[in-house]
N, C-alpha and C positions, 0 to 999 in steps of 0.2 A: 248540176243536175235540174231539172226543170220539174214543177210540179206535174204537168201533163205526162211526161214520161217514167214518172213514179206511180201514179194510178194508173196503171194500163190493166189489161184484160188479165195478167197473172196474178198481180195484187188483189184484184177486185174478186176473184173466185177465190182466194184463200183468206181473205179479211175476215169473214164472219168467224167463230169461233164460239158457237152455241153452247150457253151453259158454264162457261169458263173464261178467264180473263175479263176483258170490259163488257164480255155479255153474260156474266156470271150475275145471278139474279140479286146478289147484295150489292153490285156494283150497280146495275142498271136500274133497279125497281126503285131506290129512292131518288134517283135523277128524273125519272119518269114521274114519280108523285109530285115532286117538287115543282117541276114544271107545269104540270097540270095546275097546280095551286096559283102560279105565277100569273097563268093565260087568263085566270079571274073570269072563264066564260067566254073568252073571246078566241079569235083565231091566232095560231102560232106560225112565226116562219121560221126554218133552219137554215142557217148558213153551212153550207157544206153537209148537204144530209146524206153523202155517200150511199150506204146500203141500206139505210134506215134502221140502224141499231137503235136509236131514239125516237124517230120521227114514226114509225110504223107503230110501237106499243103505246107513244103518246095518242095518236088518232084512235086507238083502240079503247083509249079512255075517254073518248068522246070529243076531243080537242079538233079542231079544223087544222090540218097540218098542210103547209105548203113548203116547198124545199126549193133551195138555189144549189145546184152541183156543178162542178167544172168538168168532172170526168164522165164521160160516156159509159166507159166499162162500170164505173161504180154505180152509174144508174140503171144500168142494165141489171145488175144484181138486185137492187131496189124492186124492179119490176116484177121480178119472180115472186115477190110478198104484197105488193100493194099496186093496182093499175093508176093511171091517170086521174081517174074519176076521185079516186081514194085520197091519192096524195099529189096534187098537181106540182109539176117541178120545171123551174125555169134553168135551162142549161148556161153556165156563164160563170164569172169570176165573183166570188161574195163581195169583193171590195166595190164591184161597180154594177154587178146586172140588177133588174128590177122585178119584182113580180106583182102581179096586179093585186089590187086591194089594199086594205088598211090592216093593221095586225095591233093586237094588245100585246104580245110578247115576241120578240126575236131572240133566238138563243144560238150559240157558238160553243159546243162541248168538246171535251178530251182534247185540249191544247191546240186545237185546229188555228187559232188565230195565228199562232206563230208559224205555220204553214208560208204568211205573205211574209216576204224576206226584208222588206223596207219598213223603216218608221212611216214614209209617208202612205204606204198601203194599208198599213195597220190604222193611222188615221181616217183614212177612206173609208174603211169597214165601219169605223163606228159611224160615221156621217151616212153610210148607206144604211146601217141600222135604224138611225133616228129618221131618214126619209120614209122608211115603212111603217112607221109607229103613229098611233093616234095619239091625242094628248094623255099624258100619265102613263104612256107605254113604257115597258123594261125590255132591256136587253141584257142578257144572261151570258156571263164569260165562263168557261172551266177553264184553269189554265194554272201549269205547275209553276214552282217558285226554284229557279235554279240556285244549286247547293254549290255555289263557286269557293264555300269556305274549305272544302275538301281539296281544292285544287292547288298545290303548293306552287310558289315561283318556279317558271320554267316546263312545268307539266301541262302537257296539252290535252290529255284525255281522262276521263273518268269512268271509272267502272260502275254501270248502273246496278246491273242485276246479274247473277249467276245461278244457273240451277242445272240439274243434268239435260245435256242437249240442248242448252242456251245459253249465249254469252251476250250482254247488252251493254255497249260504252260509248260516250259522247265525246266527240271531239269539238274542242272549245276555241272560239276567236273571240276574246275578252273586248278586244276593240271595237269591233262591230257588232258584238251581241249576237253572234251567231253560233249554232251548233250542230253538228251534223251526227245523228243517231245513227249508229250501227248496230244491227242485230244479227248475230250468227247464231245459225240453227245448224245442230250436226245430226246426222243418220249414222247408218252403219259404215264401219270402216273408215274411209277417205272422205266419205259424202258430205260436205257442207252446203250450207245457202246464205248468201248475205244479202238484207234488205236495209238500204240506208234511205234517210230523209233529212233534208236541211230544215232548219227551222232559226228565227229570230226571238231569243226570248226577250220577255219584257217584264221588269219589276213592278209590283203591285203600283207603285206610285207614279210610274211612267204611265201605266193603264188607266189610272184615274184622270189623269192630266188629259190624255187621248178623249175620253169620255168628255170632260169639260169644254173641250174643244167642238165637240158634236152637239152639246146643250144639254148633257145628263149630269146627274149629280147621283153620287154612290149610295145607295138605299142600304145594301147589307153587304158583309162579306164574311164569309164563314168557312172554314177549312175542307167541307165536304157539303154533301149534298143532303145531308142528316141534322145540318145546322151546328156542328161541334165548332167550338171557338177556334178563330184562327190566330195563332200564336207565331212568334219569332223561329218556332221550331216547324212550323207548318210546310209540308212540302208541296201544297196544293192548295188552291183556293176557288169556291165559287163566288163570282161577284155580280151584284144585281144592279144595274143603273137605270136611273128613270128619268124621263123627262117630266117637265113641267105639265100640271093637269089642265 
């Protein structure tokens, strides 16, 4: 699987779920509020802006937003919500593409750094963020914590979520830190749809070392956008890295 094949027209057209899932107000609003605070009156750059789930409402808060996006299909969906004048976007890979200007905030949300499937690419992503930031600028990453404790020896898959009409499971390669997420959705009778996406998971300590290689230090880490304490039981984290002022 390659990311160019995954984020195609079909995926882009069904990506948005207004009012539910990752688009639910209790999920989205705290993220937008926190990012607006961290921008501190400056401009923001979103890596992998996608259909604008976060970028559009953040721009609506008065934060100048620019995006980098690899998928033309996802960008086409964004353009139904915001024009080039409102949110300029550079088409390219978030690990290497450059956007004009200097930013006070770069952010990468909803596990998207794990779409880069090698450690080298993930380190390059940190360096690309640093390249776009002014002194004292921040790089924010939202990322899940892999729960490999539930995976007994010899078992290769974890059931992540089950609800009527949906089963989500992950197959795991611990040697290469690779996960493939499988999303099964069921309709009437024999109807079923499968969406798969590959990821390279990153432990928080490894993420911090990547940040140091790019000149960042960890400023804060919380379990969610509302500032809940990050603990050993947290399933995800929001980490804020900062360059020297």
